[in-house]
VOPA-902682 format. One line per field, with one value per residue (C-alpha): residue in one letter; chain; x, y, z. Coordinates in nm, 4 decimals. Layout:
BEGIN
resn	[a / ...] $
chain	[A / ...] $
xx	[X / ...] $
yy	[Y / ...] $
zz	[Z / ...] $
END
This chain:
BEGIN
resn	[m / f / i / k / i / g / n / i / v / m / p / k / v / k / k / h / r / k / p / i / f / l / i / a / v / i / a / i / i / a / c / g / p / q / i / v / y / h / s / g / d / s / v / l / k / s / d / e / p / i / w / e / n / d / s / n / k / l / r / y / g / y / r / n / s / a / y / i / r / r / i / w / a / t / k / e / p / a / v / i / t / a / m / g / d / v / a / l / n / f / a / v / m / n / d / i / i / e / h / k / r / k / k / y / g / a / d / y / s / f / r / y / p / f / s / k / v / k / h / e / f / k / g / i / v / f / c / n / l / e / a / p / i / s / q / y / d / m / k / v / f / n / d / k / d / e / i / f / y / f / r / s / p / p / g / t / e / k / m / l / s / h / g / g / f / n / i / v / s / l / a / n / n / h / i / m / d / c / g / v / k / g / m / f / d / t / e / d / r / m / h / r / l / n / i / a / t / a / g / t / g / k / n / l / t / d / a / l / k / p / v / y / m / w / h / r / g / t / r / i / a / f / f / a / f / d / r / v / i / p / k / s / i / w / a / g / a / n / r / p / g / a / a / g / g / s / d / e / l / l / v / e / a / v / k / s / v / r / d / e / v / d / a / v / v / v / s / i / h / w / g / e / e / v / v / r / d / i / p / v / n / k / p / d / q / e / q / v / r / l / g / h / k / l / i / d / a / g / v / s / l / i / l / g / h / q / s / h / g / i / g / p / v / e / r / y / k / k / g / l / i / f / y / s / l / g / d / f / v / f / a / g / r / h / s / a / s / h / r / t / s / m / m / v / r / v / t / i / s / e / k / g / i / e / q / y / t / i / i / p / v / n / i / n / p / l / s / v / q / y / r / p / e / i / l / t / s / g / k / g / y / p / v / i / n / r / v / l / a / s / k / d / e / l / y / r / n / y / y / s / d / k / s / s / i / a / k / k] $
chain	[A / A / A / A / A / A / A / A / A / A / A / A / A / A / A / A / A / A / A / A / A / A / A / A / A / A / A / A / A / A / A / A / A / A / A / A / A / A / A / A / A / A / A / A / A / A / A / A / A / A / A / A / A / A / A / A / A / A / A / A / A / A / A / A / A / A / A / A / A / A / A / A / A / A / A / A / A / A / A / A / A / A / A / A / A / A / A / A / A / A / A / A / A / A / A / A / A / A / A / A / A / A / A / A / A / A / A / A / A / A / A / A / A / A / A / A / A / A / A / A / A / A / A / A / A / A / A / A / A / A / A / A / A / A / A / A / A / A / A / A / A / A / A / A / A / A / A / A / A / A / A / A / A / A / A / A / A / A / A / A / A / A / A / A / A / A / A / A / A / A / A / A / A / A / A / A / A / A / A / A / A / A / A / A / A / A / A / A / A / A / A / A / A / A / A / A / A / A / A / A / A / A / A / A / A / A / A / A / A / A / A / A / A / A / A / A / A / A / A / A / A / A / A / A / A / A / A / A / A / A / A / A / A / A / A / A / A / A / A / A / A / A / A / A / A / A / A / A / A / A / A / A / A / A / A / A / A / A / A / A / A / A / A / A / A / A / A / A / A / A / A / A / A / A / A / A / A / A / A / A / A / A / A / A / A / A / A / A / A / A / A / A / A / A / A / A / A / A / A / A / A / A / A / A / A / A / A / A / A / A / A / A / A / A / A / A / A / A / A / A / A / A / A / A / A / A / A / A / A / A / A / A / A / A / A / A / A / A / A / A / A / A / A / A / A / A / A / A / A / A / A / A / A / A / A / A / A / A / A / A / A / A / A / A / A / A / A / A / A / A / A / A / A / A / A / A / A / A / A / A / A / A / A / A / A / A / A / A / A / A / A / A / A / A / A / A / A / A / A / A / A / A / A / A / A / A / A / A] $
xx	[7.7331 / 7.8844 / 8.2366 / 8.3360 / 8.5889 / 8.6439 / 8.2916 / 8.1611 / 7.9862 / 7.9693 / 7.8439 / 8.1056 / 8.1857 / 8.2598 / 8.6281 / 8.6255 / 8.5184 / 8.8017 / 9.0167 / 8.6937 / 8.6064 / 8.9520 / 8.9756 / 8.6307 / 8.7374 / 9.0732 / 8.8664 / 8.6387 / 8.9261 / 9.1103 / 8.8070 / 8.6962 / 8.7761 / 9.1028 / 9.1546 / 9.4687 / 9.4665 / 9.6170 / 9.5923 / 9.3072 / 9.0963 / 9.0301 / 9.0804 / 8.9528 / 9.2468 / 9.0525 / 8.9554 / 8.9710 / 9.1822 / 9.4368 / 9.5310 / 9.8981 / 9.9050 / 10.1239 / 10.0176 / 10.1218 / 10.3800 / 10.6598 / 10.4957 / 10.3362 / 10.5441 / 10.7457 / 10.6755 / 10.7547 / 10.6508 / 10.7033 / 10.3864 / 10.1605 / 10.2867 / 10.1186 / 9.8004 / 9.8287 / 10.0687 / 10.0270 / 10.0211 / 9.7273 / 9.6020 / 9.4151 / 9.0521 / 8.9199 / 8.5751 / 8.5452 / 8.2659 / 8.2805 / 8.1315 / 7.9741 / 7.8250 / 7.6001 / 7.4910 / 7.1611 / 6.8372 / 6.5904 / 6.8420 / 6.8574 / 6.4690 / 6.4718 / 6.7279 / 6.5450 / 6.2335 / 6.4087 / 6.5663 / 6.2309 / 6.0498 / 6.3320 / 6.6224 / 6.9557 / 7.1164 / 6.8869 / 6.9482 / 7.3329 / 7.3030 / 7.0406 / 7.2361 / 7.4438 / 7.2192 / 7.1282 / 7.4790 / 7.6909 / 7.6869 / 7.9033 / 8.1507 / 8.4356 / 8.8145 / 8.9366 / 8.6226 / 8.6980 / 8.4853 / 8.5488 / 8.4165 / 8.2963 / 8.1912 / 8.3518 / 8.1866 / 8.2387 / 8.1047 / 8.2583 / 8.0670 / 8.1196 / 8.3940 / 8.3631 / 8.6411 / 8.7539 / 8.8783 / 8.5828 / 8.4063 / 8.0939 / 7.8102 / 7.8018 / 7.9457 / 7.8996 / 7.9073 / 7.7734 / 7.6208 / 7.8487 / 7.7671 / 7.7132 / 8.0529 / 7.8964 / 7.7252 / 8.0523 / 8.1589 / 7.8407 / 7.8686 / 8.2163 / 8.4257 / 8.7994 / 8.9319 / 8.8153 / 8.9832 / 8.9669 / 9.1416 / 8.8654 / 8.7492 / 8.5026 / 8.7254 / 8.7952 / 8.4444 / 8.4514 / 8.8061 / 9.1258 / 8.9626 / 8.6940 / 8.9338 / 9.1304 / 8.8003 / 8.6884 / 9.0208 / 8.9756 / 8.6324 / 8.7382 / 9.0424 / 8.8401 / 8.6243 / 8.9444 / 8.8798 / 9.1884 / 9.1863 / 9.4141 / 9.5153 / 9.5226 / 9.7831 / 9.9407 / 10.1797 / 10.2289 / 10.4883 / 10.2332 / 9.9466 / 10.1385 / 10.2230 / 10.0018 / 9.7945 / 9.9370 / 9.6700 / 9.7042 / 9.4833 / 9.5503 / 9.9020 / 9.9335 / 10.0768 / 9.8895 / 9.9891 / 9.6907 / 9.7312 / 9.4631 / 9.5121 / 9.3114 / 9.3483 / 9.0522 / 8.9991 / 9.0113 / 9.3668 / 9.3968 / 9.2570 / 9.5860 / 9.8752 / 10.1740 / 10.5234 / 10.3989 / 10.0158 / 9.7666 / 9.5440 / 9.4781 / 9.7486 / 9.7591 / 10.0329 / 10.1900 / 10.2151 / 10.5714 / 10.5032 / 10.2493 / 10.4719 / 10.7314 / 10.5225 / 10.4246 / 10.8088 / 10.9194 / 10.7300 / 10.6619 / 10.9395 / 10.8431 / 10.4891 / 10.3258 / 10.1150 / 10.0038 / 9.6487 / 9.5615 / 9.2458 / 9.2239 / 8.9641 / 8.9950 / 8.8073 / 8.5038 / 8.1642 / 7.8789 / 7.6201 / 7.3915 / 7.2016 / 7.4778 / 7.7381 / 8.0979 / 8.1868 / 8.5537 / 8.8013 / 8.9999 / 9.3474 / 9.5096 / 9.3557 / 9.4432 / 9.8053 / 9.8502 / 9.6890 / 9.9208 / 10.2154 / 10.0913 / 10.0733 / 10.4178 / 10.5562 / 10.4318 / 10.0265 / 9.8185 / 9.4789 / 9.3466 / 8.9935 / 8.8900 / 8.5814 / 8.4626 / 8.2281 / 7.9213 / 7.8722 / 8.0216 / 8.2924 / 8.5044 / 8.7054 / 9.0662 / 9.3373 / 9.6639 / 9.9632 / 9.9553 / 9.7299 / 9.3317 / 9.1915 / 8.8226 / 8.7948 / 8.4870 / 8.3130 / 8.0259 / 7.8310 / 7.6965 / 7.5141 / 7.5129 / 7.2135 / 7.2855 / 7.0741 / 6.7472 / 6.8839 / 6.9181 / 7.2927 / 7.2614 / 7.0266 / 7.2594 / 7.6272 / 7.8699 / 8.0797 / 8.3899 / 8.5810 / 8.9292 / 9.1855 / 9.5159 / 9.8637 / 10.2271 / 10.1920 / 9.9155 / 9.5559 / 9.4172 / 9.0695 / 8.7802 / 8.4195 / 8.1783 / 7.8597 / 7.5711 / 7.3520 / 7.0497 / 7.1463 / 6.8353 / 6.7083 / 6.3584 / 6.3400 / 6.5851 / 6.6055 / 6.9806 / 6.9950 / 7.1590 / 7.0474 / 7.2104 / 7.0223 / 6.8772 / 7.0855 / 6.8489 / 6.8965 / 7.2325 / 7.4056 / 7.3475 / 7.5202 / 7.8408 / 7.8383 / 7.8428 / 8.1573 / 8.3330 / 8.3999 / 8.5512 / 8.5611 / 8.9383 / 9.0612 / 9.0685 / 8.7036 / 8.4592 / 8.0745 / 7.9001 / 7.5679 / 7.7016 / 8.0119 / 7.8949 / 8.1245 / 8.4481 / 8.6358 / 8.5365 / 8.6767 / 9.0029] $
yy	[13.0994 / 12.8483 / 12.6876 / 12.3527 / 12.3190 / 11.9385 / 11.8318 / 12.1743 / 12.3852 / 12.7489 / 13.0738 / 13.2527 / 13.6049 / 13.8901 / 13.9842 / 14.2630 / 14.0164 / 13.7491 / 13.8499 / 13.8303 / 13.4909 / 13.3367 / 13.4287 / 13.2822 / 12.9290 / 12.9373 / 12.9800 / 12.7177 / 12.4406 / 12.5733 / 12.5316 / 12.2162 / 11.8864 / 11.7632 / 11.4110 / 11.1689 / 10.8508 / 10.5498 / 10.1835 / 10.2507 / 10.4182 / 10.8031 / 10.9207 / 11.2181 / 11.4135 / 11.5189 / 11.2040 / 10.8702 / 10.5956 / 10.4343 / 10.0382 / 9.9961 / 9.6502 / 9.4716 / 9.6947 / 10.0213 / 9.9442 / 10.0769 / 10.4382 / 10.4021 / 10.1346 / 10.3314 / 10.6102 / 10.9300 / 10.8331 / 11.1256 / 10.9960 / 11.0206 / 11.4005 / 11.4714 / 11.3237 / 11.4850 / 11.7569 / 11.8159 / 11.4952 / 11.5091 / 11.2473 / 10.9576 / 10.8617 / 10.5140 / 10.4151 / 10.0473 / 9.8097 / 9.4404 / 9.1125 / 9.1202 / 8.8164 / 8.8223 / 8.4525 / 8.3960 / 8.2508 / 8.5196 / 8.7858 / 8.5968 / 8.6230 / 8.9891 / 9.0808 / 8.8684 / 9.0535 / 9.3823 / 9.2706 / 9.1500 / 9.4655 / 9.7464 / 9.5659 / 9.4102 / 9.7381 / 9.8494 / 9.4950 / 9.5092 / 9.8664 / 9.7713 / 9.6517 / 9.9407 / 10.2154 / 10.3660 / 10.4167 / 10.4726 / 10.8306 / 10.7832 / 10.5839 / 10.8353 / 10.7578 / 10.4078 / 10.1782 / 9.8487 / 9.5396 / 9.1872 / 8.9494 / 8.6638 / 8.4474 / 8.3261 / 8.4263 / 8.1265 / 7.9083 / 7.6182 / 7.3857 / 7.4002 / 7.1759 / 6.9997 / 7.0628 / 6.7827 / 6.9952 / 7.2760 / 7.3055 / 7.4680 / 7.3507 / 7.6777 / 7.6979 / 8.0062 / 8.0681 / 8.3696 / 8.3391 / 8.4303 / 8.8040 / 8.9004 / 9.0753 / 9.3349 / 9.4558 / 9.5390 / 9.7155 / 9.9275 / 9.9765 / 10.1516 / 9.9214 / 9.9582 / 9.6734 / 9.3456 / 9.0945 / 8.7487 / 8.6417 / 8.4720 / 8.1091 / 8.0914 / 8.1794 / 7.8249 / 7.6955 / 7.6285 / 7.5113 / 7.6587 / 7.6984 / 7.8989 / 8.1298 / 8.1882 / 8.2278 / 8.4867 / 8.6820 / 8.6860 / 8.8209 / 9.0912 / 9.1730 / 9.2107 / 9.4799 / 9.6725 / 9.5854 / 9.4667 / 9.1571 / 9.1124 / 8.8195 / 8.5147 / 8.3843 / 8.0718 / 8.0264 / 8.1860 / 8.4370 / 8.5704 / 8.5715 / 8.7730 / 9.0456 / 9.3668 / 9.5503 / 9.8934 / 10.1762 / 10.5370 / 10.8249 / 11.1880 / 11.1174 / 10.9078 / 10.5400 / 10.2731 / 9.8978 / 9.7132 / 9.3655 / 9.1050 / 8.8322 / 8.5459 / 8.4175 / 8.1730 / 7.7995 / 7.6073 / 7.6468 / 7.4222 / 7.7035 / 7.8932 / 7.8905 / 7.7132 / 7.7185 / 7.5437 / 7.5401 / 7.8149 / 7.9730 / 8.2569 / 8.4731 / 8.3206 / 8.2328 / 8.3371 / 8.6751 / 8.6953 / 8.6114 / 8.8918 / 9.1493 / 9.0518 / 9.0940 / 9.4510 / 9.5556 / 9.4484 / 9.7074 / 9.9841 / 10.2149 / 10.1803 / 10.3465 / 10.6292 / 10.4287 / 10.0723 / 9.9160 / 9.5674 / 9.3828 / 9.0828 / 8.7957 / 8.7170 / 8.6635 / 8.4602 / 8.4842 / 8.6060 / 8.3078 / 8.4954 / 8.8059 / 9.0059 / 9.2481 / 9.2055 / 9.3963 / 9.3323 / 9.1693 / 8.8534 / 8.9331 / 8.7485 / 9.0035 / 9.2837 / 9.1591 / 9.1186 / 9.4583 / 9.6360 / 9.4280 / 9.5311 / 9.8908 / 9.8594 / 9.7448 / 10.0445 / 9.9811 / 10.2872 / 10.1231 / 9.7717 / 9.6601 / 9.3674 / 9.1353 / 8.7956 / 8.7869 / 8.8989 / 9.1738 / 9.5299 / 9.5558 / 9.8226 / 10.0774 / 10.1523 / 10.4220 / 10.2669 / 10.4889 / 10.6444 / 10.3606 / 10.3107 / 9.9376 / 9.8411 / 9.5125 / 9.4070 / 9.6043 / 9.3568 / 9.2593 / 9.4614 / 9.3019 / 8.9693 / 8.7304 / 8.7867 / 8.6822 / 8.8379 / 8.9319 / 9.2760 / 9.2665 / 9.1813 / 9.4499 / 9.7303 / 9.7640 / 10.0610 / 10.1979 / 10.3742 / 10.6536 / 10.7192 / 10.9934 / 10.8554 / 11.0141 / 10.9555 / 11.0995 / 10.8103 / 10.8613 / 11.2262 / 11.1761 / 10.9160 / 10.8915 / 10.6193 / 10.5889 / 10.3656 / 10.1532 / 9.9382 / 9.6041 / 9.4100 / 9.2014 / 9.2136 / 9.5748 / 9.6761 / 9.3602 / 9.3554 / 9.6957 / 9.8919 / 10.2237 / 10.4941 / 10.5394 / 10.8671 / 11.0244 / 10.9154 / 10.5357 / 10.5835 / 10.7403 / 10.4306 / 10.2202 / 10.4714 / 10.4861 / 10.0867 / 10.0649 / 10.4069 / 10.4330 / 10.8034 / 11.0370 / 11.1678 / 11.4734 / 11.2853 / 11.1848 / 11.3553 / 11.3333 / 11.2015 / 11.3669 / 11.7121 / 11.7079 / 11.5016 / 11.6441 / 11.7192 / 11.4059 / 11.3967 / 11.7480 / 11.7043] $
zz	[-8.2208 / -7.9778 / -7.9122 / -7.7655 / -7.4863 / -7.4096 / -7.3138 / -7.2469 / -7.5022 / -7.4171 / -7.6095 / -7.8192 / -7.6726 / -7.8569 / -7.9087 / -7.6532 / -7.3973 / -7.4466 / -7.1349 / -6.9043 / -7.0891 / -7.0644 / -6.6789 / -6.6367 / -6.7928 / -6.5997 / -6.2737 / -6.3751 / -6.4439 / -6.1173 / -5.8863 / -6.0430 / -5.9090 / -5.9468 / -6.0691 / -6.0673 / -6.2653 / -6.0981 / -6.1850 / -6.4424 / -6.2241 / -6.1584 / -5.7853 / -5.6432 / -5.4918 / -5.1968 / -5.0231 / -5.2184 / -5.0546 / -5.2423 / -5.2011 / -5.2718 / -5.4594 / -5.6927 / -5.9938 / -5.8325 / -5.5768 / -5.7948 / -5.7715 / -5.4261 / -5.2276 / -4.9976 / -4.7269 / -4.9067 / -5.2519 / -5.4739 / -5.6915 / -5.3681 / -5.3057 / -5.6732 / -5.5407 / -5.1692 / -5.1855 / -4.8029 / -4.5792 / -4.3351 / -4.0880 / -4.2453 / -4.1631 / -4.1028 / -4.0684 / -3.9165 / -3.7998 / -3.7152 / -3.8373 / -4.1840 / -4.3144 / -4.6246 / -4.5900 / -4.4077 / -4.5407 / -4.4163 / -4.5308 / -4.8740 / -4.9021 / -4.8233 / -5.0841 / -5.3472 / -5.2504 / -5.2884 / -5.6289 / -5.7824 / -5.6520 / -5.7326 / -5.9485 / -5.8766 / -5.8289 / -5.5500 / -5.3785 / -5.3782 / -5.2213 / -4.9895 / -4.6744 / -4.6122 / -4.7710 / -4.4484 / -4.3050 / -4.6176 / -4.5738 / -4.2779 / -4.4333 / -4.4607 / -4.5458 / -4.5580 / -4.5019 / -4.3104 / -4.1773 / -4.0691 / -4.3486 / -4.1526 / -4.4150 / -4.7364 / -5.0448 / -5.2748 / -5.5311 / -5.3421 / -5.1066 / -4.7347 / -4.5742 / -4.2283 / -3.9915 / -3.7526 / -3.4625 / -3.4897 / -3.1769 / -3.3117 / -3.5469 / -3.7408 / -4.0905 / -4.3040 / -4.6829 / -4.8872 / -5.2210 / -5.5178 / -5.6172 / -5.2734 / -5.2849 / -5.4893 / -5.1500 / -5.0200 / -5.3366 / -5.3672 / -4.9610 / -5.0167 / -4.8690 / -4.9216 / -4.7064 / -4.5275 / -4.2859 / -4.3673 / -4.0685 / -3.8649 / -3.7935 / -4.0609 / -4.3796 / -4.4667 / -4.4200 / -4.7833 / -4.7701 / -4.9163 / -5.2560 / -5.0847 / -4.9124 / -5.2363 / -5.4320 / -5.1620 / -5.2102 / -5.5904 / -5.5709 / -5.3081 / -5.5569 / -5.8625 / -5.7358 / -5.6013 / -5.2357 / -5.0311 / -4.8304 / -4.5186 / -4.2914 / -4.5206 / -4.7593 / -4.9420 / -4.6324 / -4.2906 / -4.4215 / -4.6829 / -4.4681 / -4.1923 / -4.4492 / -4.4082 / -4.6756 / -4.7444 / -4.7854 / -4.8493 / -4.7493 / -4.7524 / -4.8059 / -4.5021 / -4.5471 / -4.3190 / -4.2941 / -4.2007 / -4.0386 / -3.9801 / -3.7206 / -3.5955 / -3.2429 / -3.1934 / -3.2842 / -3.4928 / -3.5155 / -3.8259 / -4.0280 / -3.9397 / -4.2005 / -4.1787 / -4.3291 / -4.6242 / -4.5662 / -4.6785 / -4.4384 / -4.1982 / -4.0083 / -3.6481 / -3.3766 / -3.0673 / -2.9323 / -3.0124 / -3.3710 / -3.4217 / -3.2423 / -3.4671 / -3.7783 / -3.6867 / -3.5835 / -3.9154 / -4.1138 / -3.8553 / -3.9773 / -4.3333 / -4.2740 / -4.0671 / -3.8902 / -3.7983 / -3.7824 / -3.6564 / -3.6984 / -3.4810 / -3.4385 / -3.0604 / -2.7217 / -2.6308 / -2.7986 / -2.6114 / -2.5591 / -2.3235 / -2.3087 / -2.1713 / -2.3179 / -2.3276 / -2.0190 / -2.0030 / -2.2125 / -2.1238 / -1.9669 / -2.2783 / -2.5041 / -2.2804 / -2.2695 / -2.6432 / -2.7087 / -2.4970 / -2.6592 / -3.0110 / -2.9035 / -2.7513 / -3.0813 / -3.2632 / -3.3504 / -3.3256 / -3.3669 / -3.2781 / -3.4264 / -3.2273 / -3.3217 / -3.2654 / -2.9578 / -3.1540 / -2.8929 / -2.8404 / -2.5979 / -2.4108 / -2.5629 / -2.4112 / -2.4576 / -2.4043 / -2.4082 / -2.7739 / -2.9043 / -2.8894 / -2.8511 / -2.9741 / -2.7822 / -2.9781 / -3.2506 / -3.2451 / -3.5390 / -3.8205 / -4.0962 / -3.9576 / -3.8236 / -3.4697 / -3.1781 / -3.1082 / -2.7459 / -2.5984 / -2.6303 / -2.9949 / -3.1270 / -3.1189 / -3.2352 / -3.3306 / -3.6232 / -3.5187 / -3.7132 / -3.6009 / -3.7500 / -3.7298 / -3.8352 / -3.7784 / -3.4312 / -3.3375 / -3.2651 / -3.3552 / -3.2665 / -3.2737 / -3.2411 / -3.1998 / -3.4106 / -3.2549 / -3.4848 / -3.4586 / -3.6040 / -3.4758 / -3.7939 / -3.6588 / -3.6941 / -3.9639 / -4.1769 / -4.2054 / -4.2949 / -3.9985 / -3.8939 / -3.7117 / -3.3575 / -3.2192 / -2.9427 / -2.7034 / -2.7830 / -2.8733 / -2.5674 / -2.3623 / -2.6313 / -2.6018 / -2.2366 / -2.2256 / -2.3954 / -2.3456 / -1.9532 / -1.9652 / -2.2614 / -2.3068 / -2.4940 / -2.8277 / -2.8220 / -3.0301 / -2.9660 / -3.2732 / -3.1866 / -3.1225 / -3.3464 / -3.6431 / -3.9103 / -3.7085 / -3.7670 / -4.1670 / -4.1881 / -4.0100] $
END
């Protein structure tokens, strides 16, 4: 005979074995994965980030939330995995994805771009979404000093969802390439897939608001700022757009929430684009000055992008600055400085940066076909040495200590 417990069918035991049987059942339940429900979704207690939004802010919307303590009884450092520019819009990439769809099915095609690196996506997963995903046509800007306009086809947002992204920055010079409607269309598409967006809004006050993310009981405010032209995409008092403005404006935005969270992270689109076959050897003085001001204001981690090449890493006081994360899934240029890039993984707490690592990747479209691959140590070390002049006590070598940050 058999008995049913939930969805588990087990053989009925004889009367004299009941104590042993009950102990076994209790052990199975106790050792099984613990699940907490929020916003209609199930979240594994161990490692799933939570986006604090309008639907759950009554429970999660403060630093020492009792509800959060039911999910993570003990506060631990959060883990962030970040990469630079992602744009899912290029003609050759579309051809590749369509070929994969016809050969292997739609689900495979959505998983394709991040399939060889997703196993290293730990904790809160972030990128800069460099192209709007929208049904609306592209719109020409009078003050735009470049010929490039980006738009990703509707549906490509599923690639980010299957990739495991939790939050994206929209504060960049291309987010309004399809106009205001395209910007809000992109926001809506992300939100429907439970992916948070930072750095845009219906006005400047709205755009400057951070996104709050929880991981392992640690509450983090994520800001996204844009510091490049055209400035016409910047939000105004009564104008939708991206979060941009003076150093003082951005610093004050950080200070206004610093005491409400355990840590602050800033994504920022800044600096000059790489136009020749050279790496970004050093940031502009303007970037250094703003980066230091933000850390002095309470920021622990700065995730820079815009140059399309990887740039230096700086430890400043208790903070960490990645001046340029480079491209990730992006057309890029076929020059040497655009064939490699990096993911970074940072462990962060109310004390600041706990540890960090750099994961070098091959992004050369000619060889990986818009599907980044982690480089072997022989090819990866030159990438690390290019951006990290000195290894301090918080740095962890990816190739010799792959699992340390994920476990912390």
